[in-house]
ZAMARGU-4260 file (C-alpha; in steps of 0.2 Angstrom, whole numbers, plus 5000, padded with zeros to 4 digits):
<rodrens>
0) 4979/4730/5015 | 4962/4721/5017 | 4944/4722/5011 | 4929/4712/5015 | 4922/4701/5000
5) 4906/4710/5001 | 4914/4727/4996 | 4925/4718/4983 | 4907/4715/4975 | 4902/4732/4976
10) 4918/4738/4966 | 4917/4724/4953 | 4901/4714/4953 | 4894/4697/4959 | 4900/4686/4947
15) 4918/4692/4949 | 4927/4675/4953 | 4938/4679/4968 | 4949/4664/4966 | 4954/4669/4949
20) 4957/4688/4954 | 4969/4681/4968 | 4979/4671/4955 | 4980/4687/4944 | 4986/4697/4959
25) 4998/4685/4964 | 5005/4685/4946 | 5008/4704/4946 | 5018/4703/4961 | 5003/4707/4975
30) 5005/4692/4985 | 4986/4689/4991 | 4974/4677/5001 | 4958/4673/5004 | 4955/4672/5024
35) 4938/4669/5029 | 4926/4684/5022 | 4940/4695/5016 | 4954/4697/5003 | 4972/4701/5012
40) 4983/4710/4998 | 5002/4712/5001 | 5007/4728/4992 | 5025/4728/4988 | 5034/4742/4997
45) 5039/4753/4982 | 5022/4753/4975 | 5016/4768/4984 | 5004/4771/4970 | 4994/4756/4974
50) 4990/4760/4992 | 4971/4758/4987 | 4960/4746/4979 | 4957/4757/4961 | 4975/4756/4958
55) 4977/4738/4961 | 4961/4733/4951 | 4968/4745/4938 | 4984/4733/4937 | 4974/4719/4934
60) 4963/4729/4922 | 4980/4733/4912 | 4984/4714/4912 | 4968/4708/4907 | 4959/4718/4895
65) 4942/4709/4898 | 4942/4714/4917 | 4930/4728/4920 | 4927/4739/4935 | 4911/4748/4940
70) 4917/4760/4953 | 4916/4773/4941 | 4904/4769/4930 | 4892/4784/4936 | 4908/4797/4937
75) 4899/4811/4927 | 4884/4810/4937 | 4879/4828/4946 | 4892/4837/4934 | 4879/4847/4928
80) 4876/4855/4945 | 4894/4865/4944 | 4892/4881/4954 | 4904/4896/4960 | 4895/4897/4977
85) 4912/4896/4986 | 4926/4908/4980 | 4942/4899/4979 | 4958/4909/4980 | 4975/4899/4979
90) 4991/4910/4983 | 5002/4896/4976 | 4996/4886/4961 | 5010/4875/4962 | 5006/4869/4979
95) 4987/4865/4974 | 4985/4863/4956 | 4968/4854/4959 | 4955/4860/4972 | 4936/4853/4970
100) 4923/4851/4982 | 4904/4846/4983 | 4892/4855/4995 | 4880/4842/5002 | 4864/4845/5012
105) 4851/4837/5022 | 4864/4826/5030 | 4859/4813/5044 | 4876/4808/5051 | 4867/4797/5064
110) 4861/4785/5051 | 4870/4769/5051 | 4883/4763/5037 | 4883/4745/5028 | 4892/4731/5037
115) 4904/4730/5022 | 4911/4747/5026 | 4912/4742/5043 | 4920/4726/5041 | 4934/4735/5030
120) 4938/4749/5041 | 4940/4737/5055 | 4952/4725/5044 | 4962/4740/5041 | 4964/4744/5059
125) 4953/4761/5058 | 4943/4766/5072 | 4924/4771/5068 | 4920/4790/5072 | 4904/4794/5064
130) 4895/4789/5048 | 4900/4802/5037 | 4920/4801/5043 | 4918/4781/5041 | 4913/4782/5023
135) 4926/4795/5020 | 4939/4784/5027 | 4933/4770/5018 | 4933/4779/5000 | 4952/4784/5004
140) 4955/4765/5006 | 4946/4762/4990 | 4953/4776/4979 | 4968/4783/4989 | 4962/4800/4988
145) 4962/4809/5006 | 4947/4819/5009 | 4941/4831/5022 | 4924/4839/5026 | 4920/4856/5033
150) 4903/4863/5042 | 4897/4874/5029 | 4892/4887/5041 | 4910/4889/5046 | 4916/4895/5028
155) 4907/4911/5024 | 4907/4905/5005 | 4926/4908/5005 | 4941/4897/5003 | 4959/4904/5004
160) 4974/4895/5002 | 4987/4905/5009 | 5004/4905/5020 | 5005/4912/5037 | 5012/4928/5041
165) 5015/4925/5061 | 5016/4912/5073 | 4999/4907/5076 | 4989/4896/5089 | 4979/4883/5080
170) 4966/4871/5089 | 4966/4853/5080 | 4951/4842/5075 | 4954/4830/5090 | 4957/4845/5102
175) 4976/4849/5103 | 4983/4866/5103 | 4997/4869/5091 | 5007/4882/5086 | 5008/4885/5067
180) 5025/4893/5062 | 5027/4906/5050 | 5027/4904/5031 | 5016/4886/5031 | 5002/4883/5020
185) 4985/4885/5028 | 4966/4884/5021 | 4958/4900/5029 | 4939/4906/5028 | 4936/4924/5029
190) 4937/4922/5049 | 4949/4910/5054 | 4960/4895/5048 | 4950/4880/5045 | 4964/4866/5043
195) 4982/4863/5037 | 4980/4857/5020 | 4983/4837/5018 | 4987/4835/5036 | 4975/4840/5048
200) 4957/4850/5051 | 4953/4862/5064 | 4941/4860/5079 | 4930/4875/5074 | 4926/4868/5058
205) 4923/4850/5062 | 4906/4840/5056 | 4896/4836/5073 | 4879/4827/5074 | 4869/4844/5071
210) 4879/4847/5055 | 4866/4846/5039 | 4878/4854/5027 | 4895/4851/5023 | 4908/4857/5010
215) 4917/4840/5006 | 4935/4842/4999 | 4946/4832/4987 | 4963/4841/4982 | 4980/4838/4975
220) 4993/4846/4985 | 5012/4846/4982 | 5020/4831/4991 | 5037/4840/4995 | 5027/4854/5004
225) 5016/4842/5013 | 5032/4834/5020 | 5039/4851/5025 | 5024/4855/5035 | 5025/4838/5042
230) 5042/4840/5048 | 5039/4858/5055 | 5023/4853/5065 | 5031/4836/5069 | 5014/4829/5064
235) 5009/4815/5053 | 4993/4807/5047 | 4986/4795/5036 | 4981/4809/5024 | 4999/4817/5024
240) 5007/4800/5021 | 4997/4798/5006 | 5001/4815/4999 | 5020/4812/5003 | 5020/4796/4994
245) 5012/4804/4979 | 4993/4801/4975 | 4987/4801/4958 | 4980/4818/4953 | 4970/4809/4939
250) 4958/4801/4952 | 4955/4817/4962 | 4939/4822/4953 | 4934/4805/4950 | 4936/4801/4969
255) 4926/4816/4974 | 4911/4809/4964 | 4913/4792/4971 | 4913/4797/4989 | 4899/4809/4987
260) 4888/4797/4979 | 4891/4785/4994 | 4886/4800/5006 | 4871/4803/4996 | 4864/4784/4994
265) 4870/4779/5012 | 4864/4795/5023 | 4850/4800/5012 | 4856/4817/5008 | 4857/4828/4992
270) 4871/4835/4983 | 4868/4855/4981 | 4883/4860/4970 | 4900/4855/4964 | 4916/4867/4961
275) 4933/4865/4956 | 4949/4875/4951 | 4962/4865/4941 | 4978/4874/4933 | 4984/4859/4921
280) 5001/4869/4919 | 5005/4868/4937 | 5002/4849/4938 | 5018/4838/4940 | 5027/4832/4924
285) 5027/4815/4919 | 5046/4807/4918 | 5052/4799/4903 | 5063/4784/4901 | 5070/4780/4884
290) 5076/4761/4882 | 5083/4751/4867 | 5072/4737/4861 | 5087/4725/4861 | 5091/4728/4879
295) 5075/4718/4883 | 5079/4704/4871 | 5097/4703/4878 | 5091/4702/4895 | 5079/4688/4891
300) 5093/4679/4882 | 5083/4682/4866 | 5070/4670/4872 | 5056/4682/4868 | 5054/4683/4850
305) 5049/4700/4842 | 5031/4698/4837 | 5027/4692/4856 | 5038/4706/4862 | 5028/4719/4851
310) 5012/4713/4857 | 5019/4715/4876 | 5024/4733/4872 | 5008/4737/4864 | 4998/4730/4879
315) 5008/4740/4892 | 4998/4753/4901 | 5012/4767/4898 | 5011/4780/4886 | 5025/4778/4873
320) 5033/4783/4857 | 5041/4769/4847 | 5055/4771/4834 | 5064/4757/4826 | 5078/4756/4839
325) 5071/4765/4854 | 5055/4766/4865 | 5051/4782/4875 | 5039/4778/4890 | 5030/4791/4898
330) 5028/4787/4917 | 5016/4794/4928 | 5023/4806/4942 | 5016/4794/4955 | 5025/4779/4949
335) 5040/4779/4962 | 5044/4761/4956 | 5048/4766/4938 | 5065/4773/4939 | 5076/4764/4928
340) 5075/4752/4912 | 5075/4736/4922 | 5059/4743/4930 | 5050/4745/4913 | 5056/4727/4908
345) 5048/4719/4925 | 5031/4728/4918 | 5033/4718/4901 | 5038/4703/4909 | 5021/4704/4919
350) 5011/4705/4903 | 5022/4691/4895 | 5021/4680/4910 | 5036/4676/4922 | 5032/4657/4919
355) 5035/4657/4900 | 5053/4663/4902 | 5064/4650/4898 | 5077/4647/4913 | 5095/4650/4908
360) 5111/4646/4919 | 5116/4662/4930 | 5135/4667/4928 | 5145/4674/4941 | 5149/4691/4934
365) 5159/4698/4950 | 5172/4689/4953 | 5183/4674/4945 | 5191/4667/4959 | 5175/4655/4963
370) 5178/4642/4976 | 5169/4626/4972 | 5155/4618/4981 | 5167/4604/4986 | 5178/4618/4995
375) 5163/4624/5005 | 5158/4608/5009 | 5174/4603/5018 | 5175/4619/5027 | 5156/4617/5032
380) 5159/4599/5038 | 5175/4602/5048 | 5165/4617/5057 | 5149/4606/5060 | 5160/4593/5068
385) 5166/4607/5079 | 5148/4611/5085 | 5145/4626/5073 | 5129/4629/5065 | 5128/4636/5048
390) 5117/4651/5043 | 5113/4658/5025 | 5108/4676/5025 | 5104/4690/5013 | 5117/4698/5003
395) 5106/4714/5003 | 5109/4723/5020 | 5104/4740/5028 | 5115/4753/5025 | 5112/4763/5042
400) 5119/4747/5051 | 5131/4743/5039 | 5140/4761/5041 | 5140/4756/5060 | 5150/4739/5056
405) 5162/4744/5042 | 5178/4752/5039 | 5172/4763/5025 | 5155/4769/5016 | 5162/4763/4999
410) 5144/4753/4998 | 5138/4745/4983 | 5121/4752/4982 | 5106/4744/4975 | 5096/4754/4961
415) 5080/4747/4966 | 5080/4738/4983 | 5066/4725/4989 | 5067/4736/5005 | 5073/4751/5013
420) 5083/4740/5024 | 5090/4731/5011 | 5097/4744/5001 | 5116/4740/5000 | 5127/4724/4997
425) 5136/4718/5012 | 5154/4722/5015 | 5155/4708/5029 | 5145/4693/5034 | 5143/4700/5053
430) 5126/4708/5050 | 5117/4692/5046 | 5126/4684/5060 | 5122/4697/5074 | 5103/4696/5067
435) 5103/4677/5070 | 5111/4679/5087 | 5098/4692/5092 | 5084/4682/5086 | 5090/4666/5096
440) 5095/4676/5112 | 5077/4684/5112 | 5069/4666/5113 | 5083/4661/5126 | 5095/4652/5116
445) 5112/4660/5123 | 5123/4648/5117 | 5129/4649/5100 | 5141/4644/5087 | 5138/4650/5070
450) 5147/4651/5053 | 5143/4657/5035 | 5152/4656/5019 | 5147/4669/5006 | 5152/4683/4994
455) 5155/4701/5002 | 5156/4716/4990 | 5166/4732/4989 | 5168/4745/4976 | 5185/4747/4968
460) 5194/4760/4957 | 5194/4751/4940 | 5178/4741/4941 | 5161/4747/4948 | 5163/4734/4961
465) 5169/4716/4966 | 5165/4701/4976 | 5175/4691/4988 | 5173/4674/4996 | 5172/4675/5015
470) 5169/4664/5028 | 5164/4672/5046 | 5163/4662/5063 | 5154/4668/5078 | 5154/4662/5096
475) 5144/4668/5111 | 5138/4659/5127 | 5130/4669/5142 | 5134/4654/5154 | 5150/4646/5150
480) 5166/4658/5149 | 5177/4644/5141 | 5170/4647/5125 | 5180/4664/5123 | 5193/4671/5112
485) 5206/4657/5115 | 5193/4644/5109 | 5190/4654/5094 | 5209/4656/5091 | 5210/4636/5093
490) 5196/4633/5081 | 5204/4645/5068 | 5221/4638/5070 | 5215/4620/5067 | 5204/4624/5053
495) 5219/4632/5044 | 5230/4617/5048 | 5220/4604/5043 | 5210/4611/5027 | 5224/4623/5021
500) 5240/4614/5029 | 5243/4633/5037 | 5253/4628/5053 | 5260/4643/5058 | 5250/4660/5058
505) 5254/4676/5066 | 5241/4686/5076 | 5245/4705/5076 | 5236/4718/5085 | 5226/4729/5072
510) 5211/4740/5074 | 5194/4736/5066 | 5180/4747/5068 | 5168/4735/5075 | 5179/4725/5086
515) 5185/4730/5104 | 5203/4740/5104 | 5209/4726/5118 | 5204/4711/5108 | 5207/4715/5089
520) 5219/4705/5079 | 5224/4702/5062 | 5228/4684/5056 | 5244/4684/5045 | 5254/4670/5035
525) 5269/4674/5027 | 5266/4693/5030 | 5249/4691/5020 | 5233/4696/5029 | 5221/4681/5029
530) 5208/4689/5040 | 5204/4696/5058 | 5198/4689/5076 | 5191/4699/5090 | 5178/4704/5102
535) 5165/4715/5096 | 5162/4732/5103 | 5150/4733/5118 | 5141/4748/5111 | 5137/4739/5095
540) 5129/4726/5104 | 5118/4738/5114 | 5112/4744/5097 | 5105/4726/5095 | 5099/4725/5112
545) 5113/4710/5116 | 5120/4710/5134 | 5132/4695/5132 | 5150/4695/5123 | 5152/4689/5105
550) 5168/4683/5098 | 5170/4685/5078 | 5182/4679/5065 | 5183/4682/5046 | 5193/4674/5034
555) 5197/4680/5017 | 5194/4663/5006 | 5201/4670/4990 | 5217/4675/4998 | 5220/4657/5004
560) 5228/4648/4990 | 5216/4634/4985 | 5232/4623/4981 | 5234/4621/5000 | 5219/4609/4999
565) 5230/4597/4988 | 5246/4597/5000 | 5247/4578/5003 | 5264/4572/4997 | 5274/4556/4997
570) 5279/4550/5014 | 5298/4546/5015 | 5303/4527/5017 | 5318/4533/5027 | 5316/4535/5046
575) 5315/4552/5053 | 5324/4558/5069 | 5319/4570/5082 | 5330/4582/5093 | 5323/4593/5107
580) 5331/4608/5112 | 5327/4619/5128 | 5333/4638/5128 | 5333/4651/5142 | 5332/4669/5135
585) 5325/4686/5139 | 5307/4691/5141 | 5309/4704/5127 | 5312/4690/5114 | 5297/4684/5106
590) 5294/4664/5102 | 5290/4670/5084 | 5306/4678/5081 | 5315/4662/5086 | 5306/4651/5075
595) 5306/4663/5061 | 5326/4664/5063 | 5329/4646/5062 | 5319/4644/5046 | 5330/4657/5038
600) 5345/4647/5043 | 5336/4634/5030 | 5346/4619/5038 | 5346/4604/5027 | 5333/4590/5030
605) 5324/4600/5043 | 5306/4596/5040 | 5298/4602/5055 | 5299/4613/5072 | 5286/4609/5085
610) 5282/4619/5101 | 5284/4607/5117 | 5285/4617/5132 | 5285/4635/5139 | 5286/4644/5155
615) 5292/4660/5164 | 5307/4659/5175 | 5307/4675/5183 | 5304/4694/5178 | 5319/4694/5166
620) 5319/4677/5160 | 5309/4662/5153 | 5311/4646/5146 | 5306/4638/5129 | 5308/4619/5122
625) 5307/4615/5105 | 5307/4599/5094 | 5315/4597/5078 | 5310/4584/5065 | 5325/4579/5053
630) 5321/4567/5038 | 5327/4563/5020 | 5318/4556/5005 | 5334/4548/4998 | 5343/4540/5012
635) 5344/4538/5031 | 5352/4551/5040 | 5367/4549/5050 | 5367/4554/5068 | 5384/4565/5065
640) 5373/4575/5053 | 5359/4579/5064 | 5371/4584/5078 | 5381/4596/5065 | 5363/4604/5061
645) 5359/4607/5079 | 5375/4613/5082 | 5375/4626/5069 | 5356/4631/5077 | 5364/4632/5094
650) 5378/4643/5088 | 5368/4656/5079 | 5354/4657/5093 | 5368/4662/5104 | 5376/4674/5093
655) 5358/4681/5088 | 5349/4683/5103 | 5361/4678/5117 | 5352/4663/5121 | 5357/4650/5135
660) 5355/4631/5129 | 5350/4621/5143 | 5358/4604/5145 | 5347/4589/5143
</rodrens>
């Protein structure tokens, strides 16, 4: 949201120090900058109540009691001209508990408007229509209240807010003909429908250059009904968005006085009369949040003493009831950002000052199986030497994308997300990696080897949620097809071997939601799953607009015993002996089955079995050559001992697999 500096002076006064104003806005969480001749304010996504300058300035006023706003200083002006010239009938007062208007005469729409209004409209990408509409649009930016004006000659002194009874044709203010379905709210004069409330006006009642008298409308409509009408008509306007996001009904009448005073001042017109209808009992009720005083002090680790805390509570702008233990806050209906205790806590911290909070060391409340920085460093160092680049991404991810990528929907949802696209904790690291690939590929960087070490979060039965340490790798190369599944597999094997002393892993076919069914494997060691590896599904890549293959691997670091890092042992001072064995066996027998069978024999002093050679003889038989390493820590082995051991291996292999032993 942007406003010219000149316009800002009209809202405040010319003595206002804009630089100090920016400092206060930044402290309150509204990131602001002065750029040339205007102020740029970044409103947090969950502060829909601050989509206007009055609400933002009120935030500063709550923070600094000496801060003054001159916007509504003359808000009671012209209130003595109240009249019932227009008969207002509202069929459902819950839909429209406040309807107010001013009749303004002697309009001169051709008259030009001040530069500060033109600049502010241009800064907010709003096109100029005519002087009157420009003033209304500017006033909406300032107050947050949507306005609408009608040519008074079209109203016949009657305003009826009713529901349609049949399907009707309706010509909108911009000349489009649409169908109004049955049972939606409309505003009607005696003769015809003049607007769809809170959304769009009619062509016949619009103000033109020759219009001299208008009815200027400022009303409060129920946000849920406006949303319902939006959906039925498939029409969304700036006004409807503001109503759907809940405007502040306390500003409805004040905003009308403000905009009418601008119209009178700039267009040299006059206010003929004012009318309104208010049903206070039908206005939205405020929410209640009851919190324990000690809850705040606990969150602050008792850094905030009782006296300072009490002063902050007294100065907070929310209405409240205070008892010895509890404080009950009255939350305005339009404050969507205040839903839980922590939101109130954030408001108190604004008053206290974030810089005044003493830092405390964070504790990991998610998992007791932390892998220290040295461990992560060794993994990162190994992968960087293999040509990988490390990324660090947010733990908060988009739930819609996460549902496409994960096994279930047991997400850990965030109660107060910083963005609608960052509303759950990640269940894998893949989303951050793929977004990084998308960013690079869009910039013609098509060859990538990435990894990330981080926590993933899942719901569990006994606890609310738990965190697990994870390592994820990703490889993609549009040109060099050698960077494929087998390359990724080789990287994983070397990583497990060099860092964890895991030399023999099993790759078993297993389906994972986001992996291609043909290339989707589970990584097992001693029948325990350590992770998975495979090719990401093509339809998921299309979702991210990616056309090249991506290979992905995930390793569950918490399941890998950290003791593997300390696998060094004393080297035997006695010599080792190696023997090779060539086998011929049927094609339906697997290499792993043979290795596991030999290990189960528990041959004395056999320390290692290595793979040397493999080839297919014909459609029935294949050949495998293994190397056996024998060594003792207490003595030199005799040749006869080794021969006996090899004879045992030969004998059992023949019996178990009907294997033929090739003579060396």
